matplotlib code that plots the C-alpha trace (Angstrom):
import matplotlib.pyplot as plt

x = [21.6, 18.2, 18.0, 15.0, 13.2, 13.3, 9.6, 10.4, 13.2, 10.9, 8.4, 10.7, 11.3, 7.7, 5.5, 1.8, 1.8, -1.0, -1.5, -4.1, -1.4, 1.5, -1.0, -1.9, 2.0, 2.9, 0.0, 1.0, 4.7, 3.3, 4.7, 3.2, 3.6, 6.3, 8.2, 8.1, 8.6, 12.3, 13.0, 12.7, 14.7, 11.2, 9.2, 5.9, 3.7, 5.3, 3.5, 0.2, -0.1, 0.8, -1.0, -4.2, -5.2, -5.4, -3.2, -0.7, 2.3, 5.8, 9.2, 10.4, 13.3, 10.6, 8.7, 11.8, 12.7, 8.9, 8.8, 12.6, 11.6, 7.8, 10.7, 8.7, 9.8, 8.4, 6.6, 3.9, 3.3, 3.3, -0.6, -0.4, -3.0, -2.5, -4.9, -5.9, -5.2, -8.3, -10.8, -8.9, -10.3, -8.1, -6.9, -5.1, -1.6]
y = [14.3, 14.9, 17.4, 17.9, 21.2, 23.3, 22.7, 18.7, 19.0, 21.0, 18.3, 15.5, 17.0, 17.7, 14.8, 15.2, 14.7, 13.6, 16.3, 14.8, 11.8, 13.9, 15.6, 12.1, 11.4, 14.7, 13.9, 10.6, 12.0, 14.6, 17.5, 20.3, 22.3, 24.6, 22.2, 19.4, 22.5, 22.4, 19.2, 19.0, 22.3, 23.7, 26.7, 27.1, 28.2, 24.8, 22.9, 24.4, 24.3, 20.9, 19.9, 22.3, 20.2, 16.1, 16.5, 19.2, 19.5, 19.7, 19.0, 16.1, 16.6, 18.6, 15.5, 13.7, 15.5, 16.0, 12.4, 12.1, 14.0, 11.6, 8.9, 7.6, 7.1, 9.8, 7.0, 6.8, 10.5, 10.9, 10.5, 8.6, 7.1, 4.3, 3.0, -0.7, -2.2, -4.9, -1.9, 0.8, 2.6, 5.0, 3.4, 5.1, 3.5]
z = [-20.2, -19.0, -15.7, -13.5, -14.0, -10.7, -9.6, -9.7, -7.8, -5.0, -5.3, -4.7, -0.9, -0.3, 1.8, 3.1, 6.7, 9.1, 11.2, 13.7, 14.1, 15.2, 17.5, 18.9, 19.2, 20.5, 23.4, 24.1, 24.8, 26.8, 25.2, 24.2, 20.8, 21.4, 23.4, 20.2, 18.0, 19.9, 20.1, 16.4, 15.4, 13.2, 14.2, 16.4, 13.5, 11.6, 14.2, 14.8, 11.2, 10.5, 13.0, 12.0, 8.9, 8.9, 5.0, 4.2, 2.8, 4.3, 3.6, 3.9, 6.0, 8.7, 8.7, 9.3, 12.4, 14.0, 13.6, 15.8, 18.3, 18.7, 18.8, 15.4, 12.0, 9.5, 7.5, 10.8, 10.9, 6.7, 4.7, 2.1, 0.1, -2.3, -5.0, -4.3, -7.5, -7.1, -6.0, -7.5, -4.7, -2.6, 0.8, 4.0, 5.4]

ax = plt.figure().add_subplot(projection="3d")
ax.plot(x, y, z, "-o")
ax.set_aspect("equal")
plt.show()
C-alpha cells in the first residue's frame, strides 16, 4: 500500500484564498476584521494576512470557517485558476 509523504498530505489541505473577495464580503456584511475573526474562530492576524494579498495560501479548514462566518460557501472566496483547454490561457473562476 502506498502512503502519501507528509508534504503531500499537507498540500492536500492547503488552498488559495482570494483576499480581495474576503474583504469585499466582510464589508458587505458590515463586519470589522476582528468581528469576522471571532465569528470564524480564527485569529485576527489570519484575517489581516488573508485580506492583505489577492491570492494567498491558507488551510482549507480556515477558508471554510471564514466562508461560513460570511454566510458563503468556501468556493466563493477561493481563488481558483484554471487553464482553458481551448486557448490554454489562465482563467479565473
